[in-house]
Structures are given as C-alpha cells and as structure tokens.
C-alpha positions in Angstrom: 92.9 26.9 37.6 92.0 28.5 34.4 92.5 25.1 32.7 90.2 23.4 35.2 87.5 26.1 34.6 87.9 25.7 30.8 87.7 21.9 30.9 84.6 22.0 33.2 82.9 24.6 31.0 83.5 22.5 27.9 82.4 19.2 29.5 85.9 17.7 29.7 85.5 16.6 33.3 88.0 13.8 33.2 90.8 16.1 32.2 89.8 18.6 34.8 89.7 16.0 37.5 93.0 14.5 36.6 94.7 17.9 36.5 93.1 18.8 39.9 94.3 15.6 41.4 97.8 16.0 40.0 98.0 19.5 41.5 96.9 18.2 44.9 99.5 15.4 44.6 102.2 18.0 44.0 101.3 19.9 47.1 99.0 22.6 45.7 95.7 22.8 47.6 93.0 24.5 45.5 90.4 26.5 47.4 87.0 25.2 48.0 85.7 27.5 45.3 88.0 25.9 42.8 86.8 22.5 43.9 83.2 23.8 43.6 83.8 24.4 39.9 84.7 20.8 39.5 81.6 19.7 41.5 79.4 22.0 39.5 80.9 20.6 36.3 80.0 17.1 37.4 76.5 18.1 38.4 75.9 19.9 35.1 77.0 16.8 33.2 74.5 14.7 35.3 77.1 13.0 37.5 75.3 13.5 40.8 76.8 10.5 42.6 80.4 11.5 41.4 79.8 15.0 42.7 78.6 13.7 46.1 81.7 11.4 46.3 83.9 14.4 45.6 82.3 16.4 48.4 82.9 13.5 50.8 86.5 13.2 49.6 87.3 16.9 50.1 85.6 16.8 53.5 87.9 14.0 54.5 90.9 16.0 53.3 89.9 18.8 55.8 88.1 21.2 53.5 84.7 22.5 54.6 82.2 22.7 51.8 80.8 26.2 51.4 77.3 27.4 50.7 77.9 27.2 47.0 78.8 23.5 47.3 75.6 22.7 49.2 73.5 24.9 47.0 74.7 23.2 43.8 74.2 19.7 45.3 70.7 20.5 46.6 69.7 22.1 43.3 70.8 19.0 41.4 69.1 16.6 43.8 65.9 18.6 43.7 65.8 18.7 39.9 65.1 15.0 39.9 62.0 15.7 42.0 61.7 12.1 43.4 60.4 11.8 47.0 63.6 10.1 48.2 65.7 12.8 46.5 63.7 15.5 48.3 64.5 13.8 51.6 68.2 13.7 50.6 68.0 17.5 49.9 66.6 18.0 53.3 69.5 16.1 54.8 72.0 18.2 52.8 70.4 21.3 54.1 70.8 20.1 57.6 74.4 19.1 56.9 75.0 22.7 55.7 73.5 24.1 58.8 75.5 21.7 61.0 78.7 22.8 59.2 77.9 26.4 60.3 76.3 27.7 57.2 73.5 30.1 57.9 70.5 29.0 55.9 69.1 31.6 53.6 66.5 31.7 50.8 68.9 30.3 48.1 69.4 27.2 50.3 65.7 26.7 50.7 64.5 27.7 47.2 65.8 24.6 45.4 64.0 22.3 47.9 60.8 24.1 47.5 61.1 24.0 43.7 61.9 20.3 43.9 58.5 19.8 45.6 56.6 21.4 42.8 55.5 18.0 41.5 52.8 17.9 44.2 54.8 17.4 47.4 52.9 20.3 49.1 53.6 19.2 52.7 57.4 19.2 52.1 57.3 22.6 50.4 55.3 24.1 53.2 57.6 22.5 55.7 60.6 24.1 54.1 58.8 27.4 53.9 57.8 27.3 57.6 61.4 26.3 58.6 62.7 29.2 56.6 60.6 31.7 58.5 61.3 30.0 61.9 65.1 30.3 61.2 64.6 34.1 60.7 64.9 34.2 57.0 62.1 36.1 55.3 61.2 34.4 52.1 62.0 36.3 48.9 60.0 36.9 45.8 61.2 33.7 44.0 60.2 31.5 47.0 56.7 33.1 47.1 56.4 32.7 43.3 57.3 29.0 43.5 54.7 28.4 46.3 52.0 30.3 44.5 52.7 28.4 41.2 52.8 25.1 43.0 49.4 25.8 44.7 47.9 26.9 41.4 49.0 23.8 39.5 47.7 21.7 42.3 44.3 23.4 42.3 44.9 24.9 45.7 43.8 28.4 44.8 42.8 29.5 48.3 46.2 28.6 49.6 47.9 30.4 46.7 46.1 33.5 47.7 47.6 33.3 51.2 51.1 33.7 49.7 50.3 36.8 47.7 52.4 39.5 49.3 
C-alpha cells in the first residue's frame, strides 16, 4: 500500500488505481482506509465524479465507507459551492448517517463552509441540525457562520454566534 500512497501523493492516480485493482483481482482486499487514500487522491486531482463512482463500486463490493470517505466527498462537493452541489452534500451527509456514522462537527463544517457564498438558509439549517443531533458546534463552525454573516452584511445575526 506504500506504492498506492506514493502514487496518490504524486498525482499518479492511474498507476495507483491499476495497482489497487490488480491487488483486488489477486484476492487481496485493502481496507476502507486504503481505498480512502485513492478516493482522496482523485478528489485532490479534481476528479469528483470518478471518486463518487469508486465509492459506489466499493459499496457494491461490500465495503462500508467510513467517516473519512464521506467527509472527503462532502468537502470536495462543497468547495464548488453551487446550489445543486450543496444539495448533493446534504444527501451525502444523510447517507453517512443512514450508514450508521454519527454526525459530528467535521461532517457539518464543510457543508456550512460551502454555503459561504450567500446560502444563509442552508448554512443555518445545517447549524440547527447539528445542535438538534446533539453535537455542540465547535469554534471553526462558529467562525464560518460569523464570517458568512459579516460578508453578507448580517451583522446582528453574526453577533448571535459570538460565544
């Protein structure tokens, strides 16, 4: 797996993917974390759709994506910041919850950050859901909300999030 890590780090995703598939064909089943490295490599190179296809493929093979898988995907989806992509991130979050992953600030943070281009209602919805699910927001989440409110001229609302 050192080779896969090295290839992913240096952007040689084709080599890493071929090697990973060859290993699987020979009966070696890499852990979800090893597969996460490949997914992260695809995402870092900007291949969001390929990464999503890989997640679907490993799920069909019986592997359950972990929190890191969902977090990487959601972060990549939210970096784009398009309204449809934010909805997609919301679906990914719910998929993670349905798969038994307990939502925590690092799963909500990227969605809130993705809303920073003025999608206040979505950001506040994620923030509210976080609290309802019993996860007290952390400093980075509050910072994102305050920054977003400030950039949008919503100074009174920003003051509400000062802890």
